[in-house]
Every structure is written in C-alpha cells, then in structure tokens.
N, C-alpha and C positions, 0 to 999 in steps of 0.2 A: 265228523263235526256237523253241527246243525246251524244253518244259516237262515236268517229272515230277510226277505226282499220286500222293501216298502217302496212301491212304485205305482203311480196311478195309471200309467200306460200299460195296459194288461198284456199287450203283445210283447213289449220290451221286457216286462216282468217275467213272462213265460219263457222268453229266450234266455234270460239270465239264469232262471231256475233250472232249465234243462241242461245248460252248460255245467252247472255245479253238480247236478244229480249224476251226470255222466262220469264225474270224477269220484263218485261214491259218497257225496255228502247228502244229508237230509236237508231239504229246503222247504220253507214255508213262504207263502205270499200273502200280503195284505195290500190294499189299494188306497188307504187313507191314513192320516196321522192318528186319529183317535183309535182306530182299530189296532194300529201298531202298539200304542201305549197299553191298551187292554190286553193284547196278546203277550207282551213282554212281562206284564205283571203276573202272568200265570204260567209261563213256559221258561225253560232254561235254554238260552241261545248262545252260541259261541261267537257269532259275527252278525252285525246288522249292516245291510246295504241299503242306504236311506236316500231317497230323492228329496231334494230341498223344496220342490214345487209340488205340493199336494193339494187336493181339492177342499179340505176343511181347515186344517191348521198346517203351518209350514213345517218342513223337516227340521228347521232350527228349533222350533218349539218342541217338537218330539224329542230332539236331542237334549235340550235343556231339562225336559222332564225325566229322561233316562238318567242323566247324571244327578239330578236332584234326588232321585230314588236310590242313589248309590249303586246303580247297575254299571258294572265295570267292563262289560264286553266291548271289544273294538267296534267302531262305527266308521264305515266308509261312505262318504257322502257323494251323491250324484247330482249334477245340476246342469242346466242349459246355459247358465250364466257364466261368463268368462271373466268378469271383472275381479280384480285382485281383492277388492273390499269384501266381496261375498265369500271368497275363500278364507279370508282372515276371520270373518264372522263365524264361519263354520268351525274353524280350528279353535277359536276362542271359546266356542260353546261346548267343546269337548270332542270334536271329530278327530279321528286318528289318521285319516287320509281323505283325499278329495280328488274326484275325477270329473272332468267336464265333458258333457255330451257334445257331439257324438264321440263315442270311445270304441276302442277295439276290445272285444271280449277276452282275448288272450291277455291284454294288459290288465283288465279288471281281475281276471283270475290270478295273475301274478301278484298284484297288490293285495288281494285277499289272502293268498298263501303267506305273504310276508307278515301280515297282521296276525294270522293264526299262529305262525311260528313264534312271533314275539309273545303272544299270549301264552303259548305252551311253555316258553322258557320261564314264565312267572309262576308256573304251576309244577306239580310233580311230574317229572319226565318219564320215569321208569315205573311200570306197574309189574309186580311180581306175584305170582300165585303158583305154589308148587314148582314145577319145572317149566312153567310158562313165564316168559318175560316179554313185555311189550313196551317199546320206546314210542311214547306218544308224539314226540317231536318229529322223529324220522319216520314214524308209522312203520316200524320194523318189528316183526315178531320172531322170537327165538324159542325153540323148544329143546331142552337139554343142551343149551348153548349153540344150537345149530339154527341158522336162518331158515325161516319157512315162508313161502309165498302163498298168500290166500287171495281169492277173488275179492274185489272191493267191498261188496255187501257183507260177505262173511267176516272180513276183517273189521268192518264197522260194527257188526253185531258183537263180535268178541270184545272189541274195545268197550262197548257199552256195558257188557256183563262184567268185565274186569273193573271198570270204574265204579260199578255199583257194589262190588264185593259180594257179600252174602245176602244183600237185599234182593228181594224178588222183583223182577221186571216183567210187567204184563205184556201180552201180545200187542196191545195198542201202543204202549210206550215204545216197543221195538219198531213198529210200523212208523210212528212219528219220527223216530231217530233216523230210520233208513230212507223214508220217502217224504217226510214232512207231514204236519197235521192236516187232516181233512183229505188225505189221499184216498182213492177208491180201491186200494189194493186189498185183496181178500186176506183174512187172518190166516188162512191155510198156507199162505206164502211163508209166514214165520215158521211154521212147522217144517217146511222144506229146508230153510236155512239152518234151523236147529239140528235137523237130521244130518245134514252135510257136515256141520261143525262138530257134532258128536263123533262122527267117523274120523275126523282129523285129530280129535283129542283122545281117541281110544287107547293109545299107547302111553298116555301121560298119567300123572297122578291127580289130574284135575278132571272133573266131570260136570256136565250140565244136568241139573236136577229139575224135574217138572213138579210143580205144586199145582195139582188139579184145580182148575177154576181161578187160579191166581197168576201163574206165569212161570218164569224160569230164573235160576240163579246158578252161579258157579260154586262148587264146593270141592275140597280135597277128598279123594276117595278114602274110605275107612282103612 
C-alpha cells in the first residue's frame, strides 16, 4: 500500500514514515497543504495521514479539496486540538478517522490498518493470474493453492505487478510504490527484487517479462 503523510513537523513526519516503511508500505511525505493537493492530483495513494494544522492552508481545506475532486481514499486526521467541535468538523469534511496528538505510533498504525482493510473490502479482494492467487485483504499469497511467505518488499512488488495486469511498470514506479516518491534508492535495487521474485516464480505458469527501456510486467508463459 502507498501512504501519504501530510505533516509540517518534519521530525514527526519522518517518524511516522519510518514506522510504515518498516511494515512494507511505500510512504511519501509533504509538509504543506498546497503541496499535498498537487501531489494527490498526480499520484495514486491508498491512505492519507493528514495534520489539521499546516503552515499554508489547513488540513480541513485540504480534505474538502480531496473530496470535491472525488478522491475517495481514506483520510486519517491528526491534530493537537482536543475539542469535540474540531473532531466533528473533520469528520463532517470527509475524514474517516481522527487522532489527537500526542498519540502512540502503534495506535496510529492500528487505525491505519483498519482503514486500509475497509478500503480493500470495497475493492476486488482476490487477484488471480495462472496458478498465482493473491488475497489483497489478508495479504496472503498462494501458488498452486499452497500458502507462500515472501519478504515484505517482494510481496509489495508482486502485488503491484498483479494489480497492473499486463501493463508495463517502470523501475521508477516500482521505487515509488516500495519506498515513496523522491526516495534516493538506486534503480539497481529494483533489479535485485525482480531477480529474487523471478526465482520464486520459476516453477509457476507466470513469469516477469522485461521490456527494455520501459519496465516489467507479468505474463503467462507460452
């Protein structure tokens, strides 16, 4: 899953991002409301963690813009305000959940998981390609009906390729998905993950094809 953290406190934003990256999610950070709006108009995000107090426009304004643009990803709002009226304003503006600072990171992660599960239930749960089956809700992979455990990054890469079907996915898109946009991870890292995943899929009817200069896609073997 890909998460956007909108928080002007860069130390806090970095801590949140590291916690979710540790769990295998791709995470992007922006530190103002206008940057958040511009980013969301260009990128596909599964969850937004949005601070209500931002230096340019408020998180509530960002949220109203998101919903007016018919962006339906879940939004979890953060705020230092504890008043009930602020919570009601956020929920009325379209927030899916609300957490008051200071908060426990484990609670934030639990609330995020609940929102992502809810979103997954509204979407296609099972992706099937040949003898590969991926349950997006449970994040469980089966090959020939047998459960298979993969490291987090490899599973996230396979999930991205399965979601794209036969569409080509570039190295940069893979890096954005695994680490978030603007990461300084070398593109050669993608080649390592692709190599590992190919080895795991060697005995299946599905293969990862390379389109030189373009990227990768999943196809059934001839």
